[in-house]
Backbone as numpy.savetxt, mean C-alpha at the origin, in Angstrom:
# Nx Ny Nz CAx CAy CAz Cx Cy Cz
-14.96 -11.07 -1.81 -15.80 -9.88 -1.81 -14.92 -8.65 -1.81
-15.17 -7.76 -2.72 -14.41 -6.52 -2.78 -15.16 -5.44 -2.01
-14.45 -4.82 -1.08 -15.03 -3.77 -0.26 -14.69 -2.40 -0.84
-15.50 -1.41 -0.50 -15.18 -0.04 -0.85 -14.07 0.40 0.09
-12.95 0.78 -0.48 -11.78 1.17 0.30 -11.36 2.58 -0.13
-12.17 3.55 0.23 -11.95 4.90 -0.25 -11.45 5.87 0.83
-11.06 5.34 1.98 -10.47 6.19 3.02 -9.23 5.50 3.58
-8.28 6.25 4.11 -7.11 5.62 4.73 -7.48 4.68 5.86
-8.50 5.00 6.63 -8.92 4.12 7.73 -9.45 2.79 7.19
-10.21 2.83 6.11 -10.72 1.59 5.51 -9.57 0.75 4.96
-8.61 1.39 4.34 -7.42 0.69 3.84 -6.68 0.07 5.02
-6.46 0.86 6.06 -5.75 0.37 7.24 -6.40 -0.90 7.78
-7.70 -0.88 7.94 -8.39 -2.04 8.52 -8.33 -3.25 7.60
-8.48 -3.04 6.30 -8.43 -4.16 5.35 -7.05 -4.80 5.33
-6.01 -3.98 5.34 -4.64 -4.52 5.31 -4.30 -5.16 6.64
-4.64 -4.51 7.74 -4.35 -5.08 9.07 -4.98 -6.47 9.20
-6.17 -6.65 8.68 -6.85 -7.94 8.77 -6.18 -9.01 7.90
-5.47 -8.58 6.87 -4.85 -9.53 5.93 -3.41 -9.88 6.28
-2.74 -9.09 7.10 -1.32 -9.30 7.39 -1.13 -10.64 8.12
-0.28 -11.51 7.53 -0.10 -12.84 8.13 0.80 -12.84 9.37
1.73 -11.89 9.46 2.63 -11.83 10.60 3.06 -10.39 10.83
3.17 -10.01 12.09 3.63 -8.67 12.43 5.13 -8.66 12.72
5.79 -9.79 12.53 7.23 -9.88 12.77 8.05 -9.44 11.57
7.43 -9.35 10.41 8.11 -8.96 9.18 7.31 -7.87 8.47
8.04 -7.00 7.77 7.33 -6.03 6.92 6.77 -6.76 5.71
5.61 -6.32 5.28 5.01 -6.84 4.06 4.44 -5.67 3.27
4.52 -5.78 1.95 4.04 -4.72 1.06 2.79 -5.21 0.36
1.79 -4.34 0.33 0.48 -4.67 -0.24 0.10 -3.67 -1.31
-0.65 -4.13 -2.28 -1.25 -3.25 -3.26 -2.76 -3.53 -3.23
-3.52 -2.46 -3.33 -4.97 -2.59 -3.39 -5.41 -2.00 -4.73
-5.59 -2.86 -5.74 -6.10 -2.38 -7.03 -7.57 -1.99 -6.88
-7.91 -0.79 -7.27 -9.28 -0.31 -7.10 -9.99 -0.20 -8.44
-11.27 -0.53 -8.43 -12.09 -0.34 -9.62 -12.64 1.09 -9.62
-13.47 1.41 -10.58 -14.00 2.77 -10.72 -14.87 3.18 -9.53
-15.35 2.22 -8.77 -16.18 2.52 -7.60 -15.39 2.52 -6.30
-14.07 2.38 -6.40 -13.23 2.39 -5.21 -13.25 1.08 -4.44
-13.60 -0.01 -5.11 -13.64 -1.32 -4.47 -12.36 -2.09 -4.79
-11.89 -2.84 -3.80 -10.70 -3.63 -4.02 -10.42 -4.58 -2.88
-9.40 -5.40 -3.07 -8.96 -6.36 -2.08 -7.44 -6.23 -1.97
-6.91 -6.13 -0.75 -5.45 -6.06 -0.60 -4.78 -7.35 -1.07
-3.67 -7.17 -1.80 -2.88 -8.29 -2.30 -1.44 -8.08 -1.85
-0.87 -9.08 -1.16 0.52 -8.96 -0.73 1.43 -9.18 -1.94
2.37 -8.24 -2.15 3.30 -8.36 -3.28 4.73 -8.61 -2.84
5.03 -8.48 -1.53 6.38 -8.76 -1.04 6.36 -8.96 0.46
7.21 -9.87 0.92 7.40 -10.12 2.34 8.87 -9.89 2.64
9.15 -9.07 3.65 10.52 -8.69 3.93 11.03 -9.22 5.26
11.81 -8.37 5.92 12.43 -8.72 7.19 11.77 -7.90 8.30
12.39 -7.91 9.47 11.84 -7.18 10.61 11.82 -5.68 10.40
12.68 -5.17 9.51 12.75 -3.71 9.36 12.81 -3.21 7.91
12.54 -4.08 6.95 12.51 -3.61 5.57 11.79 -4.61 4.67
11.35 -4.12 3.55 10.76 -4.96 2.52 11.17 -4.38 1.18
11.64 -5.24 0.29 12.03 -4.79 -1.05 10.91 -5.13 -2.01
10.55 -4.16 -2.81 9.46 -4.35 -3.76 9.86 -3.71 -5.09
9.41 -4.33 -6.16 9.72 -3.84 -7.49 8.44 -3.35 -8.16
8.54 -2.29 -8.95 7.34 -1.78 -9.63 6.61 -2.85 -10.42
7.33 -3.75 -11.06 6.67 -4.79 -11.86 5.73 -5.65 -11.02
6.11 -5.90 -9.76 5.25 -6.72 -8.89 4.00 -5.97 -8.48
4.14 -4.69 -8.20 2.99 -3.86 -7.81 2.02 -3.70 -8.98
2.55 -3.33 -10.13 1.66 -3.02 -11.25 1.16 -4.25 -12.00
1.82 -5.40 -11.82 1.30 -6.65 -12.39 -0.11 -6.89 -11.84
-0.23 -6.72 -10.51 -1.54 -6.95 -9.89 -2.56 -5.90 -10.32
-2.13 -4.67 -10.48 -3.03 -3.60 -10.90 -3.53 -3.83 -12.33
-2.63 -4.27 -13.20 -3.01 -4.53 -14.59 -3.95 -5.73 -14.67
-3.64 -6.79 -13.91 -4.52 -7.96 -13.89 -5.93 -7.60 -13.45
-6.03 -6.67 -12.51 -7.34 -6.28 -11.98 -8.01 -5.19 -12.80
-7.36 -4.71 -13.86 -7.87 -3.61 -14.66 -8.19 -2.40 -13.77
-7.26 -2.11 -12.86 -7.47 -1.07 -11.85 -7.48 0.32 -12.46
-8.33 1.18 -11.91 -8.34 2.58 -12.30 -7.41 3.40 -11.41
-6.96 2.81 -10.33 -6.01 3.42 -9.41 -5.63 2.38 -8.38
-4.55 2.65 -7.63 -4.14 1.72 -6.59 -3.80 2.47 -5.32
-3.86 1.72 -4.23 -3.36 2.19 -2.95 -2.27 1.22 -2.53
-1.17 1.77 -2.06 -0.08 0.97 -1.51 -0.25 0.93 -0.01
0.25 -0.13 0.60 0.26 -0.20 2.05 1.35 -1.15 2.49
1.95 -0.84 3.61 2.87 -1.79 4.23 2.85 -1.59 5.73
3.33 -2.59 6.44 3.31 -2.54 7.89 4.69 -2.21 8.44
4.71 -1.64 9.61 5.93 -1.39 10.37 5.87 -2.22 11.65
6.60 -3.35 11.69 6.60 -4.18 12.90 7.08 -3.44 14.15
7.86 -2.39 13.97 8.37 -1.63 15.11 7.27 -0.89 15.86
6.13 -0.70 15.22 5.05 0.06 15.83 5.12 1.55 15.51
6.19 1.99 14.88 6.36 3.39 14.48 5.59 3.60 13.17
4.65 4.52 13.19 3.81 4.73 12.01 4.35 5.70 10.99
5.37 6.47 11.34 5.90 7.48 10.41 6.71 6.84 9.29
6.67 7.43 8.09 7.44 6.88 6.96 8.94 7.12 7.12
9.71 6.17 6.66 11.17 6.32 6.63 11.55 7.02 5.33
12.81 7.40 5.22 13.31 7.99 3.98 13.14 7.00 2.83
13.36 5.71 3.10 13.20 4.68 2.06 11.75 4.56 1.63
10.83 4.71 2.57 9.39 4.67 2.24 9.05 5.80 1.27
9.60 6.97 1.52 9.33 8.12 0.66 9.91 7.93 -0.73
11.13 7.38 -0.81 11.76 7.14 -2.11 10.96 6.11 -2.90
10.58 5.02 -2.24 9.80 3.98 -2.92 8.48 4.54 -3.43
7.80 5.31 -2.62 6.52 5.89 -3.03 6.70 6.77 -4.26
7.75 7.56 -4.27 8.03 8.43 -5.41 8.31 7.61 -6.68
9.12 6.56 -6.54 9.43 5.69 -7.69 8.18 5.03 -8.24
7.35 4.52 -7.34 6.13 3.85 -7.79 5.13 4.84 -8.36
5.11 6.06 -7.84 4.23 7.09 -8.39 4.63 7.40 -9.83
5.94 7.49 -10.10 6.42 7.74 -11.47 6.03 6.60 -12.40
6.15 5.36 -11.91 5.77 4.20 -12.73 4.27 4.22 -13.00
3.49 4.55 -11.99 2.04 4.62 -12.17 1.64 5.70 -13.17
2.33 6.83 -13.12 2.06 7.91 -14.09 2.32 7.43 -15.50
3.39 6.68 -15.69 3.75 6.16 -17.00 2.70 5.17 -17.51
2.19 4.34 -16.61 1.21 3.33 -16.98 -0.23 3.83 -17.01
-0.46 5.01 -16.49 -1.83 5.53 -16.42 -2.63 4.91 -15.28
-1.93 4.43 -14.25 -2.58 3.86 -13.07 -2.09 4.66 -11.87
-2.84 5.65 -11.44 -2.37 6.52 -10.37 -2.32 5.83 -9.00
-1.34 6.24 -8.22 -1.28 5.82 -6.82 -2.08 6.85 -6.03
-3.15 6.41 -5.42 -4.06 7.30 -4.71 -3.62 7.55 -3.26
-2.90 6.58 -2.70 -2.41 6.74 -1.33 -1.38 5.66 -1.06
-0.61 5.87 -0.03 0.29 4.85 0.54 0.06 4.93 2.04
-0.44 3.85 2.61 -0.82 3.82 4.01 0.10 2.87 4.77
0.81 3.41 5.75 1.65 2.61 6.62 0.81 2.23 7.83
0.81 0.95 8.18 0.00 0.48 9.30 0.87 -0.17 10.38
0.37 -0.13 11.60 1.06 -0.79 12.71 0.07 -1.72 13.41
0.61 -2.68 14.13 -0.23 -3.65 14.82 -1.13 -2.97 15.85
-0.64 -1.91 16.45 -1.42 -1.20 17.46 -2.50 -0.30 16.91
-2.57 -0.15 15.59 -3.63 0.65 14.97 -3.19 2.01 14.47
-1.97 2.45 14.83 -1.48 3.72 14.29 -1.28 3.56 12.78
-1.43 4.66 12.07 -1.19 4.60 10.63 -0.72 5.97 10.14
-0.15 5.96 8.95 0.28 7.19 8.28 -0.21 7.12 6.85
-0.94 8.12 6.42 -1.45 8.19 5.05 -0.68 9.28 4.31
0.00 8.91 3.24 0.71 9.89 2.44 -0.27 10.92 1.87
-1.45 10.47 1.46 -2.44 11.40 0.90 -2.96 12.38 1.94
-3.32 11.87 3.12 -3.83 12.75 4.18 -2.81 13.78 4.62
-1.53 13.43 4.53 -0.49 14.32 4.98 0.10 15.16 3.86
-0.52 15.14 2.68 -0.09 15.98 1.57 1.17 15.52 0.89
1.57 14.25 1.08 2.79 13.73 0.48 2.55 13.06 -0.86
1.32 13.00 -1.31 0.99 12.41 -2.61 0.07 13.36 -3.36
């Protein structure tokens, strides 16, 4: 079932429910249809403090879903909700790839096990 995921809080809850372990970072993409409906898909599983992801893995899922836009999300096992410098660089790289493909990144939401989150869109970073 695809839910309407049109707010950072809705994204946070959908991703938090899907995360298999809080001991490792994991990267998720939520391909959205024209009505803002989607399902989080894990595209990479990392270590306790990092996750490596490639644009091809993110956009493969978006293209398969015929997405009109995507939301990125990943968890911080440390419980710190603020983005790192690497998070900002990755978001910028993926935004450029999305622009090239015509699939915009609508937000990047960092989630923590305790419920804290950071939305790049809410904070004017996207």
